N, C-alpha and C positions, 0 to 999 in steps of 0.2 A: 767452747763446752763445759758447762755446770758439772764439776764435778761430782757433785752432790746428786746428778739427775738417775734414773734408771737406767740399765744396763741394757736395757732394750730401746731408748731414746739415744744414748752414748754411743751404740753400734749398733744400728739400726738393718745395716748390709748383713750382716751374720745373723741377727733376730731375724731378717725375712725366709732364712734357711731354716729355721727351726721348727721342729716337728713336736714339739712337747711346749708351748707359749705360757704352760702355767705350772712348771715343774719349780720345785724350792732349790734352792742353793744346797742342801746337802744330798738333792738327788741327783743332780749335775755333777757333785763332787765325786759321788760315791759312785754314779755311773756313765758318767762320760755325758759329751755332746750326743743328742742325737740331731743331726742335721741333713737335709736334702744333700743329694750326691753333686758332685761338679758346682763347686763352689766359684761365684766370679773372683775376681782378683781382689775387687775391694772385700769381699767378705772373707777370702784367707787372709788379707793382713788384718782384719779386726779379728780374727779367729786366733792368730799368735797373739796378738795384746790380751783379749779375754784368757786365754790359757795362763798367760804369764800371772793376771791376778786370781785365778783360780787356784793357781798351784802354791799360791802364798797362806790358802785358806786351811786351817784345821779345825775339826769337828768334836766339840764336845759330846758327854754323854747325857747331859740335860736338857732339855724342852727348848724349842726353838721361844727365842725372844722379840718381838718386834719394837722397833720405836720410830717414831715419827720424826722427819728429816725437818725438826725448827730448833728454834733455839732455845725452847724448853726442855729437850730432847725427853719429852716424855713417853711412856710405853703405850703401845697402838691400842685405842679403844675409841670408840664412837665419838663417846662427849670430847676428847682431844681430837679428834678429828674434825668436829662440827666448829670446834673453838679456834682453831688454824684457819677454817675457811670462812668464818664470822670476823665481821670488825670486833676491834676490842670490845666499843659498846654499841647498844643497837642505836640506829641513827633515828627509831623514831620514838620520839620523848613520850607520848603516851602510854605506849607499850613498857616502857621501861618504867613507869609507875605502876602500871598494872601488875606486872608480874613479881614487882617489889610488896604485894600487899599480902599481908598474912592473913589470908581467904583461902577457902577452899577453893578449887582449882578451876569450877564450871562459875563461879563470880568473878576470878580474874577475866576468864575469857567473855563474860558478858559486858564487865564493866569495859574493857578493850574494843568490844564490836559496837557497844555503845557509845563509844566517843568518836571513834570514825566513821559511825553511821550506818554498820552491816548487821544491823539487828531484822529479822524477819519483819519489819514494817510494811504496811500497807503500799506504800510507796516502793519500796525494794521489791516486794511482790510483785508489782506490774511493771517494775524495769525487767524483771527476768519473764515476764509474759505468764507469768501464773494465771489462771482461771480464778477470781476468788470472789465471783458473783454475789454468792454467799455470805460474806462478810457482814458481820453486825454492826462495826464501826460507820457511824456518818457523822460527815463533819467534815473540818480542814483536813488537809492532806497529812498521812499518817508519817512521820517520819521521827526518827529516834530521838531529836530535840522535842519535837512536840509533844512525842509521849510522855517523856521524862521529864520536861521542864515548862511546858506552856500549855499541855491541855488543863483542863478544867481541873480536875482534883491535884495533877502534878504541880499548878501553878501554886493552891492553895496551901499544900506539904508545903512547899518552899517560903510561900508568904508566912506561914505560921513558925515556919523555924527561925525566921529574920534573915533569909538569906536571899539577898540582890541579886536575880540573874540578868546578864548584861543581853542587852540588846542585838550585839552583833555577834558575830562567830567568834565561838572562843570553845578552849576543853574544858570538859567536866570536872577537871583536875585544878581549872581556874577559879571556881566557884570560892566567892569569898567564903571565908569561914566566920560564923557567927558568934563566935569566941575564942577568947586567946589558946588554945588548944595546940600542939605539935603538927605541922605539915602532914605527917605520914598517919598523923592518928583521922584528921578531918577527911584527907583520903578514903580511909578506911571507912569513916561514917557516909559521905557519899557513895561509894560503893554500895553498904546497904541499903542507902536511902533510896538509891537508882533502883535496886533489885525488889526492893516493898513495891514502887512505882509501876513496874513492869508485871508484879504478879497481880497487882489490882486493875492493870488494862486486862491480863487472859482472864480473870475473872468477872472482868465485863463481856469480852469477845466471845468467850465459851460458855460460861455458866450463866449469864444474863445476870450477873450478882453486880450490885452498886456498893462500892466500899467508901466509905468515908475518909478525909484526910486525915484524921487522928488517927481512925484505925492503920493506914497505913503507917503512919508515924509509930505507933506500938507496935507493930509488928517489925519493922525495920529496928527497934531497941528490943525486941526479943531476940533478933538474928543477934544482933551486936553481942546480948549476954552470953549467946550460944558460942559466938565466935573468938570471945575476948580471949581464952586460955590460950590462943596461937599467938598472942602478943606478948615480948618480952617482959618479965616481972616489972620493970620499972616503966614500962609504958601503959600499964593497966590502970593507972590510976586518971592519967588523961581520956584514957577512952570512958572510964566512968563517970568521967566529969561530962563528956559528951553525952554520954546516956543519959544521964540525970538532967540534963538541960534539955534534951528532945522531950522528956517526960514531962518535966514542969510545961513544956508550950503545949502538951496536950490539953491543959485543963483553961 
């Protein structure tokens, strides 16, 4: 039997006779055990052992302190509980990149959903059996890849930026950078560009407004200028270089 296991697991017979299942250690030490009458032989034997354990406990005047039974011996909190239940590193490489971006939370979520094709595209809405007969989009099947990489506006955006979109299946984080900036900076830029392309799609679908590729790039540059302050000071020069390059490609 694991010595670190809960008492309810270590002594199941006596626990089955307990009338206060959620009593604290302090309550049991102070008030004694509340048990059903007529203990079984196994429960009576376990009771003697539990009483020996409780007899060695002395209560202090301070507040209760809870710890997680883990190698870190950290104080109990939701963060430490999730850390213990989760693997050391997320098995999803795309999620690891998305959550590391110095971007607003909605952008991180959007970028991750885009990469795993879980955005509310026409294809996904059909898959969920949504009634979208009034949907204004016409043309090829609307998937995340099509909307953000292959549709007319998106393909012109990436071509103008000098980014070669692979024909095979790939992660958006694997798009080749058009100039020598840090990988984290390029991922930052990819998310901003994808977000601008997505807003371009929404302008067309919901407002009937057609947006040019140059406008989409300039809007992404405006967002980058707004979010660059989230980047550590040493990394801002790379962000500025990427933004300058994008603006230059708009001419």
